[in-house]
N, C-alpha and C positions, 0 to 999 in steps of 0.2 A: 068592484069588476068593472063597470062603467068607469068607474075614473082610470084604470087604468089601458081599457078601451081608446077610451075618449086620448090620454099621454099619448098611445101608437097614434091613434089616427091625425093628432096636431104635429108631432113629429116630421109623417109623411106629409103634411099640407104643409109643414112651412107657418105655425103658429107659433105666436112667442114663446108657448110654457107647454112640454120643459123645456124649451130652447129649438135654435133653429140657427140656419145658418152666418145669420149675422152677427150671433156672438160669437163668435171666433175669430180669430185671425186667418186662418188658411183653408183651404179644402181638403187639407191633412188630417189637424186637427179637427174640422166636423165630423168627415166621416166616422175617426176616431171612439170621437165621445161617441155620435146616433149608433156605429155598430154597440156600445157599450149599452148605453141607455137600451137600446132594443131589445136586449139578449137580459137585460134585467129584468127588463118591465115580464116578457114573457115569460120569465121564472117564479116570477111572483104571482103571475095568474095560473102558473101550471100547481104551485103550491097550494092555491086558491080553491083549487079543480080538486085536488088533494084528499082537503078537508071537506069541500061538496062535492061530489061528482056529478052532481044535477047540472051546474055550473058549463059544464062537459059541452053541455047542448048549444050554448051560445059561444062556446070560446074558438076561436080563430085554428086553423088546423094548424098550422105551424108551432099552436100555442100546444097542442094535445102531444105534435111532434114530442117536444120539448117535454112533455110532462113522463112519455115514454122512455126516454135514453138518459133525462138528468137527474142527479142528487143535488140542489140545492141546497146553499147554505143560508141562514139568516145573517147580514149583515148589521154594523152598528156604525155608529157616529167612530168611534175607533179603530172601526176593523176596516182592511180593505178587502173587495169580494174578489177575490180570484179564484182558478181551478186548484183546488189544493190546498188554500193560504190558510194561514192563521191568523188569529188576534194579536197581534203583538202593541208594545208600548215605550215611544221615543221621549229622550230629554233634549232640552233645546236652551233657546236661548232669547234674551228680549229686549226694552229700553227706557227711557223716562219721559223727556218732553216732547209733546204731542206734534207732528206733523199730519198727522191722523185726519184721513176725510172720510166724511160719514158714509160708504157706502154700504151698512150695516141692514139698510133697508132696502136691499138690492131692485126686486122688483116690485115697484108700486101698481096701486091696482088701477092705472088710468093704464098697462099692460098687459093686462086681461082682454081678452075678445069682448067685444059688448053685448052682456047677453049670455056669455058662454059660463057656467058654473058648472063646481066641481061638488059631490056629496061630503069625503074628506079630507080633502086639501083644499085650505085655508086662502083667501084670496091672495094676501101677500104671503106665499111660505117662508121666505127669508127671514122676513121683518118679525113674524111670530116663531120660526127656529130661535133666532136671536131673543127674543124675549124669556120663550121657555127653556135657553140655557142659565139667561142669566138669573132669574129664576131662581133656579136648580143650585146654581154653586153660591148665590146668597145665602140659602135655608142652609148648606152643606156645609160652610161658613162658619154660619151661627150654631150648627150644631158643634162642628173641632172646639169653638172658644169658649162652647158653655162650661160649667164646672163639674159634670160628668167627663170629659174628658181630661185624663192627667194627663199635666206638662211628660212624662217620661211615656206616656205608649206612643207606638210609631203615629203618622200621619199620612195619605198619600198626599204625594204634590202634585197629583194630578185631581184632589179636591173634591171629583163629584163622587159620591158615593153608586153605588151598585143597583141601586134601584131606581137611582136618578138617572144613570148611564146607560141604562134597560128603557127609561122610557123616551129619552131623546134620541136615540138609534130609532126607537120605532117608530118615533113622527118622523124624522129624518127620514127614512126609509120609506114612509108611506105620503109624505110632502115632495118626494122628490127632488133631495136636499144634495147635493153633491159633496164627498168627499173633501174637494178642494175649500170650498166654501166654511161646510162645518170645522175643518182643522184651523182656515182663519178665523172664523168667527169667536173660535176659543181661545187664539193666539191674543185677538182684540182684545176680551173682557178680559182673560190674567192679565194683561198690560195698562189697562185700563184698574183693575183690584190695584197693583202694585203703585201705579203711582198715587194711587189714596191708602194707600199703607195698609191696604186689606189684606195683601199677603205674602209671603218671603220669595226674596231673589228669587231663590231656589226652585219656585214654580215656574219661572219664566221658561228657564232651558227644558222646563219638563214638558212645557208647550209647546214650545219652538222643534221638541224632536218630533210630535206628532207633525207638525207642517214637511219638516225635513223626509217625514219615510214617505207621504203623502207624492214629495218632490222627487225621491228615488223612482216611487210606482209609476207614476204618470208624470210626463215634461209638464213645465209649466207654457210652456208654447203650445201643448193642448189641453190647456185649462181653456174655459169661456172665459171670454178677457174680461167679464164682470169683476170675476176671484179673481185674476191672476192681478188687476190691478186695486182690486181688493189689499192682498197681503203685499202689494209693494209700496201702499201705503202707510199698513201697518208695519213694514218693514222699516219703511222710511223714519216711526213715528219713535221706533224702539232702538234704531240707532241715534238719534237725536238725544234719547232718553239716555242711555247710556255713555254717550261720549259724554254728554253734562257731569253725568256722575264721575269718569275720566277726568275731566278737567278739572275738578274741584278736589280729584284725591291728590296732585301736581304739588297742593298747598302744603302738602308735610315733606316736601324733597329739602335737604338730600336723604334725609332720614328712610323713606317711602321701601316698603316693604314688597314682596312679589307680589305677595297672598291679598294686599289690600286693593288690587288691581285685577288679580289673575279673574273675579266673576264674570266684571264685565269688560274685558277681554275678550274670554270666551263669546260672550255673544256679541260685542263690536266683531271681531274675525266672522263668526259663521254669518251673520248676517250683511259682510263687507264681500263675503267671499260666494256666496249666491248670486250675483252680479245683477240683482233687481236693480239696487235703487241707481242703477243707473238709469234706469227705462222711468225711476221715480225723478228725474232728476235733479236727485242730490249731487253736490257739489263736495265729496269726502274731501278732497285735496285742501279747498278752502276753512274747510272746519279744521282740519289735520294743522293747519297753522294757525288755528285759534290755539289750540292746547300748545302748538311749539312756542308760540308768543307768551303766556302763561309760564311753562318750564321756565323761560327765559326771564321773567319778571320776580316769579317765585328765587331764582339764584340770583338776582341780583339784589335781592331785595334778604337773603339770607347771607349775604357778602356780607352787604353793609355794617348788619346787625353781629355776625360774628364780632368783623373788624372794630366796631365800636367798643365790644364787652374785651377783647385782648388789649386796646390801647389804655382804659379805664385801669388796668392794674397798675398797682405801685412800680415804679422802678424809673432809673436812668437809661437800660440799656433798649436804645430806638429802634435796634433789630429786631429784639426779643418778638411783640410784636408781628412783625412781615414774619420771622419764621414759623410761628407758632400757627399762621396762616398759614403757612406751605403746606405744613404739614395734618391742618384741616381739609385742606384743598387735595392733596394726595389722597387721605385718605377716603373723603367721599367720594372721588373718580375712581378710584380703584373698586370701593364696594359698590357702587353704582356700574360701575361696569362688570364685576360678576354676577350682582341680581339682576342684570337687565343686558346679557352679553349681547343681544340681536335687537334691531330695531323693531319697535312698540306698532303693530298693524302697519307694517314695513316698511311704513316713514317717520316711524316716531324712534331717534336715537337717542337716552333720554340722558345719558352720560355725555355725548356729543355738544347735546345745547345746555349742557350744565357746565361742561368745560370752555364752551364759545366767551359764555358771561363774565366766570367769576374769574378767571386765568387774565385775561386782560384787564380785571377790578385792579386785580392783585398789582401787576404791572404798571399799570399807573399809578399807584401808589408808593414803588420803588421809587419810581422817577420824582415823583413830588417829593419822594424825601432823601433824595441824592444828596444837598447840602448839606441838610440837616444829621446825615449818620455820619459823609464824610469827616463833619467836623467833630463828632460828637468821637468817630475813633483815632481824634487826634491830639484830644484834650490831655497833653500830660504823657508822665510813665504807665499811668495806669488808666486808660482812657475809657470814658462811660458803655462805650460801643468797644469788647474786645474782638482784636482783626481775626480771631478765630473765629466769632460768628459772623463776620463777613462773610467771609469764603463758604463758612457754614449755607451762609444766605444767598451764594453763589452760585452753591452746587444746586442747593434745592429750586432755585428759580431756573436752572437749564435744566433738571429735571422736568417741570413745571412749562416750561417750549417745546422738552421732545412733547410730551401729551400733547399737549395742543397740536402741533403737529399731527399727531397721531389719530388723533379724536376729531379734528377739526380742518382736513388737509386743503382744502377748499377759503381760511380763513390766513388771514393775515396778521401777524403783530409786527409794529416798526416799534422796534429795542432794539438797540445794538445792547447787549450783555457784554460784550467782551470790552468795548468802550468804557463801559459805564461802571466795570469791576478794575481793569488796566492800574488805575491810581492806586487801588487797595495792595495790587501786587508788586508796583513799585516801594510802597512803604514796608511790604512786610520781606522784602528783599535788601531795605536797608535795616530793616531791624535784624534781619540773620547774619549782615554785615559786622552791626556793631557784637553779634553776640560771639564770634569765632576768637577772641583772643579768649573770650571766657575759658572756650569748649576747650581751645589748647594747654591753658592753667590745669585746670579739671582734669583732665586725660593725664594730664605730667605727673601731675598733684598723686592722683589716685596709683599709679605706676612704679614700682618696685624694681624694674626694670633686671626682673628675672629674665630665663627664655621662658618663650612658651610653646610649643611644637616644635615641629623638624626645624621649621623654618627660625625658628631661633630667635624670633623678636620679642618684644614682651608686650604689654597690656595696651599702652597708650596711643601706638597706633591706630590697633585694632581700635581703640577706643573714639577716635577723632576720627578716622574716617566713618566708623557708623553714624554718628550727629553730621558728619558732611552727607552724608545718603541720604537722610528724612529731609533734606528740602529737596533735592531732587527727588526723591521718590512723592512729595509735596506737588512739585510742580507738576509732575506725570501725571499725578492722578484727577488734577483742573481736568485734564487733556484739552487745554488752552482751544478755542474753535480757530482763531486768526495766525492761520501758520506764521508769516512776520514776527506778529507782537512774539508768540510763544519763542520763537528765537533769540528775540531779544530778551525775554526775559533770560532763559535759558546761560545768553551771553552775559548779562550780570551776574550770575550765580557762579559759573564760571570765575570770573572775577574775582567774586569774594572766595572760593576755591583757590587760584593763586594765591590771594593775600596769604588764608590759612595755614597753605600751605609754608608758606615760607616763615612767618611766626613761627612756624614749630622747630621749622631748621635752627632759627638760630637761637631758639630756647634749647631744644640738643645741644647746638654747637655748644651754647655758654657752660651748659653742665658739663660736658665732653672735655670743656679748656680747662675747667675745674680740676677735673681727673687727672687730668694727664699733666698740669703743672698747679701742682699745688701750693698753696703759702706755708714756710714751714712752722707758723705758728696753727695753723690749723688741722695740717694733716704730717705727718712723716712717711715718707714712701718705705713698705717692708720691702728688704733685699731679703732674698733665701744665702743663706749659708752653704754654700756649696764649695768645693776645688776651685770649678771655675771662676768662680769669683777672686780664687786666692793667684790665678794663672792668671787673670786681665789685670792683677794686681801688679801683678814683673812686668806684666809688659811695655808699663810706663816707664816712660826714660828717665832718667835724673834730671830734675829742675822744670820736668815736664807737668801742668796739671792731668789728673790722673781722673779717667771719666765713670761714673759710676755707672753701671746697665742697670735698664729703665724695663720692670715686669709688667704688664699689662694686667686690668683689674677686667673682672667678667660685663659688670656694667658697660664698660669701655664699648666691648665685641656688641653689646646688646644694643649698642645706640647705632651704630654701624650699621645693624642688621636690620632695626627700626626705618631708617633711609631708605637700605635696601628693596623695605617690605612695601614701602608706601609710593614707592615708585612702580610695584604691581598694580596696587590698588586703585591710585591715581590713573594707571592706563583703563581697566576694571572699568573707571567712573567717565571715558572717555567713550569707550564703546555703548556705556546706558545711556549718556545724556544725547546719546549719537551725532557728537559735532560734526563728522564732515558734514553729515544731513544740516542740520541748524547754521551752518556756515552757506550752505549752501541756499537755503532758503530766506537768507537776510540779504545776499549776493539777488537771488531773482526778485525778492517782493519790495524790498527798499524803495524808498521813496527818491526821488530826484533832488539830489540837494546842491544849492547853488554853488557857482565857484568859487573859488579860493584861491587868496593870491598865493598862499604858503600854506601847510598842513600846522594842524593846531597844535600837537602832541611830537618828542621825538624821544626813543628810548636810547641813552647811551649806553655802552657794557664800558668800564673801564677796568681792566686790569693789571690790577700793582704787582710787578714781577721780582724786580731785583734792584737793590741799595748799591753802589760801590761806592768806597774812599771814605767813609764814616769815620769820623773822627769822634772818639768817648772825649765829656769832657771832664774826666780823669784824666790830670798829666800824665799819673803811669802806663809806661809804655808794653806792659802787658797785660791794660785794660781793657777787657772785652763789654759787649753793648747787648741789652736786652731789649729790641725793635720792634715798635708795629707801627701803620702806618693808618693815619685820620683824613679825612675829606669831608673838608667842612665847606656851607656858602655863606657867603659875604656876612652875613646877620650873625656866623659863628655857630649857626644848628651842623650837628654832625650829619651825615650823610652815610658814612660810610667806615667802620673801624677794620684793618686786618685781624690774624693773630699776634700773636709775639716769637719772633725767632729770637731762642737765647745765647748768648754768647758765639755773637760774631760780628766783624766789622763791613763784610758783604751779606746781607742778608737778603735770601728765595721766599719770600710769599705766596707770587701765585695766585692769586688770587682776582676772582671778579668781580664784581658790583653792578646794579642796572638804577641807573638813574633816568625818571623820566623829567622829559625839558620842553618845556615851553616857548623859550625865546633863551638866547644866549646868558652861559651862567658861568661866572668865574670860580673855579676852588681852590682852596688852599687844599695842598699836600705838603701833612707835616707828618714826620717821621721824630717819634719820640721813642725816651728810655726808658722801659718797667722802671716802676719804682715799687718798692715793697712795702714802701709807709711814704705817706703824702703825696705829692702833686707830681707825674710824669716830665721830665726832664724831656727839652725839645729840641733835638739832637740837627734838625735843619727844615725847612721851610720851600715851598717853590709853588708856584700859581699855574694854574691851566683854566685854560677858555672851552669849554665846550660850545662849540660853534657850529650852528647847522651848515654854515656854508666852507667852514671845511673840511666838514667831515662828510659831505653831502656826496660824495662816490661809493657811502655806504660800504670801504674798503678798512681792513685794520690798518691802525698807523701806529709804528713805535715811536715813541719820542724819547728821547734821554734828556730831562732835565737836573739843571743844575741846582744843588741845593746852597741856602744858605744857612750856616758861612761856608759850611765843608760837605763834600760828595756827592753826587749825584744817583737819580732814581731813573730806571727806564718802566713808563707807564704804556701799555697798550691800548687805544680807544677805537672803538667802532661804533654807529649812528645807524639806526633805521627807524623807521615810521613807527610810532607808537598806534595799535589800531584795535579801534573796540569790538574783537573779532573772536570768536568763543577757543578758535585753533592757538591764535595767541596767548590769549590768557594761559592755557594750558602745557604752550609754549616755555611761558614761565615760571611755573611751577615743575616742571622735568627741568628746567635749566635751575632751578633753585634747590631739587634734590639735588642734580648734581653736581652742584659745584658745592653742596654740604656735604654728599659723599667725598670730592674729592680734596677737599678739606682736611677732614678726618682723616683721609687714608694718610693727607701727607704728613698730619700731624705724629699719628703711627710712625708714618719712615724719619719726621725730625727725631723721634725719641729713640728710634734705635740707630741713627745713622751716626752719633758720635760713636760709640761704641766701634761700629764696622768702620768709620775710621780709624779707630786707633787700631783695630786688627790690623786693619788693610793699611798701613801707613808703609812712610820710606826709609820711619826706625826699625820696621819690625824687617825689613826686608835688607836690609844692615846688619843686623844684632844677629840674623841665621847665617850670614857671609865672616862674622865673626868667630876670630880662632879662639878655642877653648870654653865651646860651648860644652854644656855638659853633655854627657854618655845618656844614649834616650834610648829606649824597652822598646824596639819596632814593636816587637807580638804586640804586646800591651797596646800600643797605638794603634795597632789593625783591630786588636777584640773592639777598642772601645770607638771605633769608625763605625764598624760591622752593628755595633748594639746601635749606636747613636741613627742610622740610615733604617734598621727593623723601627725604633720607637717613635721616630716620622712619622713613616709609611704606618703606623698602625698595627702590623703585622707583628704577631707574636711568635716569639723563637721557639720553637720543638723543637729545635738539633740539641745531641747530646754532646755537648761541651767536654771536652778532651782535656786536660789541663797537662801543659808543660813538668816534665823530670824536675824535681829540686835540684840537682845538680846541673841542671843546663843554664849557663849564663847570658845574659842577653849579647847580642853580636853587639861589636864595637863599629860606629859609624866611621864609612871608609872615608880616603879623602872626601871623594868626587859627592857632590850633595846628592841622597835621595829621595824619590819623591815621598818617603816618609818622614823623613826628616824637615819640610818642606808643608807639609800635611799640619804636623805636630803644632809649627808655626801658628798656625788660626786654628789652631784645636779651641779655645775658648770661644772665637766666634762660633763655631758647630755645635759646641754645648750651650750658648746664648738662643741662638737661633731654634735651638727644642727646646729649652724651656717655656719660650713664646711661643713655637707650637703647641707646646700641648695644650697651653691656654686656649689657641686662637680654633684647634682644633676642636674641640670643646663647646665653645659657644658662640664660634663666629659662622653663619653657614658657608654652604658651599661655596659661591658665587663671590661673598663677601672673604671668606678666606681666599681661594685665587687670586681674586682686586690684592690685599694684602701681600700675599705672597709677589706678587709680578712686581706691582712698585718695588717692593727691597727687594728685586734682582734688579731692576733699573736703578736703584739707589747702588747697590753695588758695581756696575756698572761701571758707574758715573764716576765712584771712588776710586776704580782700576784705574780706568782711561784719566783723572786727572795725577792717577801717580807717575801720567807715561808723559803725560804733553799738559801743557796747559794752558788755559782757556784762553779764545780768539781775541786778541789786541792789536793795536797797533803800538803797544807801549811795547817797550822790551822787557823782557822778561829774567829773572834773579836763577828759576827754577835751573837745574842741569840735568843736563841727559843721562839715563841710568844706565850701565855697561852691560853687555848679554849677560850676564850671571843673572843680574837683577831683575833684567827684562824675565828670563824665564820664567827666575819665582812668580812675576807677576801672572805668568800666562799660565803655570801650573795652579794657581791659585783658580782664576779665572774658571780652569777646566773642573779641578775638587768641586768647586763651587754652584758649577752647570750642573756636575753629576750628583749632587748633594739635592738639587731642586727638581731634578728629572726622577732621580731613583728607580732608577728601569722603568719610565712609565706609570708608576706610582706616586709617584712626589704631586706636590701642590698644583707644578707649575710644567702645563705642557712645554714638550719638546717647540713648539712651533711659536708660542712665546718664547721663550730660550734663547732662539737664536733671530730676536728681531733686529729693524737696523738698527740700535744703537751698540748688540751684540756684533754687528755685523762691521759698524764703524771701530770698533776695539781693535778688533782681530785685523783691520787695515793699519791700526797704527803701525803692529811690526814688519810690513809689509815696505812701510816707508822710512822706520828708524833709523836704519843704519846705512841710508843713503847717502852720498855727499848732497852739502849744499846747496853747488850749481845745479846739480842734479834735479834737486830738486826744485831748485826755482824753474828750470826749464822745467820742467813737469807740470807745475804749476803754471804757468804761463802759455803753456800747450791745453791744460781745460780751459783754462779764463777763454782763449780761440776758440776753444770746442762750445764753448756755455752761450760766445756772442752769435756763433752760426746758428745755434737750437733757440736765439731769446724769443722764439715767436708765442710760449708758452706765458700767458697770462695769469694775473695773480687772479685769486679767485674772491670772490665776495667772499668778506667775512660771515662765520656762522652765524644763520637769521636765528630766532625764537621759532619760527615755524619749523626747521627741524627738528626742533625737538619735542615736539605737540604729544606724541605717545612713543610708545617702546617700540612701536615699528619702524618710523623715523629716523629715533634714536639708530637701531641697531644697521639703517639701510647707511648712515653717514658712518659708523665706524668701517661698514666695511670696504666703501671710498675711498676712507682716509686710509686704510691696511692697502689699500690697492695704487695708491701713489706712490712713485719712486721716487725717495731722497737719494741725491747724490751730492756727499759728502766729502769727498775725498781730497775736495782741492781744501777747504776747510781744512782736515788733519793735516796736509800738509802744510795750511799755514801755521798753525799750532805748533807742529814740529820745527818750526824755522826759526820759533818764538825764541825757542833752546840754543841757537846757534846766533855767533856774533856778528855784529854788519849786515843782518837779515832786515834792520827796523823801516829802513825809508821802502824796502820790496815790499814790507808786509802795509805801510800805511798806502802805496799804490794801487796793491790789489784791494786792498778793503774800499776805497775811492771808486771802483770799477764797478765795485761790486753793488754799494751802493749806486752806482749809476744807474746799472740797469734793473736797480731794483726801483728805483725813482720813475724808469721809463717804462717798467710794466704796469706800473700803478697808475701813470698816466693814459695806457692804453687802456687798462680796466676803466678808467672813469671815461675815457669814447665812448667804449662799447656798452658799459651800462649806462650814459644817456641816452643811445641811439635804441636802446632796446625798452629803456621804460619809458621813452619820449618826455622825456621830464618839460615842463615850460623853459625855455631860456630867458622869458622875459620877467622874468622874479625881479625884485630888485632886491641888490647886494647889502647880507646884512653889515652892519657895522659891530666890532667888535669895542662894548663894554670898556669902560674905561678900571684900571686896575682896584679895587675897592680895598679902603684903608683897611688896617693889620687890625683883624679883633683879636681883646685882651683874652689870652691864652690862661 
């Protein structure tokens, strides 16, 4: 009781024990402690009076009052005494390396007043309490480690047994040891035991929880300064201890698991968040920088060891270790990111630190291996490093760089990935270009040329474009970052695509020609045995060679469908490759080029049109020629070859070829007669110089070239600069398809034309007008024509047919020719068209069928026109004008055939195409056919004068590749062409005048004027083109090279 009274007096007197104002940082903290301590002392005195009432005589009045009104509870070292409070325990955290400044001894004996003594309170209560607590912990630990305690028995993490816990609580109560010191001292001792490995790690959080409980109940600011500084020292020591453990745990990277560091992190986080370390002046950031440095060191060591391990593996593939390393880096980064998604301790982002070191190490190794890698990928047909591995390395490197940018946003790697891998892409483009011929051959070899699907094409075109689509997808999957380089890659690929399309067209055309012109020893054309064939044979006049009708094979139709399908697939590729966007990227980002005197390459389009006046080597007057034309360079290399036109001395080929020229080039134009066996005979030769100066106006030039020794050939030449442009190459590919389609259509027409010409000939016209023709059964003829139309348009006949009575006899032909008689004369032609139209309907696509039948219609118009008038020339013609009845028959045929093709709107050709310009020209013949010669000449002069007045029309530039780069531009070109108004009445009149005597001089004069007008238009067009393009005028004039020596044929 005296000790308690003395404590109360000391508090009021400001004595050092149990506390005074100087022990606290603030007046509020002092008052807070003073109130609690005074109240607690009074409660103890009340309890003592309760047990010994005699002590009440000497107890102060405030203590007696407290005794009457209070119901105190005994406190302990782990109990927070408060009204209605309960005893609880908490878990907490700790550290490894000691920063502890020993403040455990607290008040020394020198702090006590001289001569002041307590009965039950030792001279230095804190020091005695610490020693007592230590003894109790040691004793309880020895019991826990004794053999009597089984390993499976549960042991308290608080270590202290119940008797020891009661002892130290009672001592603390009587020695006036504050709760703040009790929990700090316990934490300090547990920390020391942990450092000596006497207690497990789990005991530290338990001791730390007691501190947190007291801090929650009494803020540290209200603690005595001595206790708060003591706690700061213990916390600092704990932080260093467990930060050291965390530091060494980083050695397990990149295989570090969260469970390995979670206990350390929990303690470090709790200590760090208390804010007491700053009061102890612990530089947390500096200590965390040490951990960051360690993580970087371990990451670099891991990378070096792994790379050495991978490089020791046997093999010559230098890309394989790098590829495997990318797998390791990506896998480890993803694993660490998954395990540690948030920065540890708010500052340690493990995955960022690992990536910051490993990926730059990898990029450095990649750059160091650049030369060896490139050499190993180029050493032969089967290189040590497959190019597929190089591109896999590109993708993985790109992924790693993306990871680096994401995890280390402030970092920077100086590495041009596009520049590093660009040579491999260019080599891949070369390899792809070398494979295209194999793709074409493989696609064609596997094709049976049987119709597949509604579009009628076969498998080869689908297989080929699937092969072409693969490199396009490959380039797009690269996602190349450099926009200009990416556009250049697609430009190179478009050149390969154009080349492949040209190869496919040549192969298909070659097979098509073999089917259309089979060798007699290889193939015998099957002929249908039918009545129309017999009638066709009867049409042949005596002494005239009979034309055998040609039947088309399904495979030929399928090949034409393939070309049409290729145009659609090519247009899809144009869209897929975003050709317009790529061209814009090249134009926008292309580096400036040095000025050139003239362009490097030019693309000449040479069109072989027609030959005239060919003389067969055979002396027979009835001999004909089977001719084709070749173009050869001075070294004798064949650059182009036309198809063969059979049985004519005036063949028309109408075939175009593209020839790339870097400088002036001489071409030998050879017209040859095809021989079934042995060498082909040369009928005539001419020489053409592709001179950039001569054709630099970019207009089409028509050249009549004399052949040696006889005849002449018409060649149309135009030029444009060959550009390394994606749209240019697509234009060439579309042009190749268009020309192949046109050539195949011409073959269709060439095979049908002889029979058409035989049926629509002057001989047949005269046979109709011959007296003594057989009586015709008109009813049967009409029935046949009705059935013909219905079978042609594919409609079924469901009408009931009523036969004529047996006693009704056919009507006899009247003297005037009837439409039925005129139509009956060309019924074999209708039967022939019907027989072939069935094949075309079955095997051609709708658009291809329309194209073929449109060409057939144009051929019929040409044949009918040639029946009426000769071709335009300044040479007099032996052709005579037809009589009025003969002209009527020709125009009746024209009407019958037009109705056949139209078939009431259900025929193969629409009325708009039937009434084309050629049809109008043929119809106009009738207008002028019977005019007097003088009137015709006057009308021709009038038209010429009118043409001279309106000669402002400028000849258009030759059709460019760019106008055919996709289906959209092709459709626009066709639309413009249809809108162009053609005035040919003057030409028609001149052709009529050729059949009149004494007109040769007039015709020659008019043709000379027309040629002069055309030359003037070309001159004006050249001037306009030069102003438009602003072409430099100081280019040196190119000289035409001398004629090369004649190569051996």
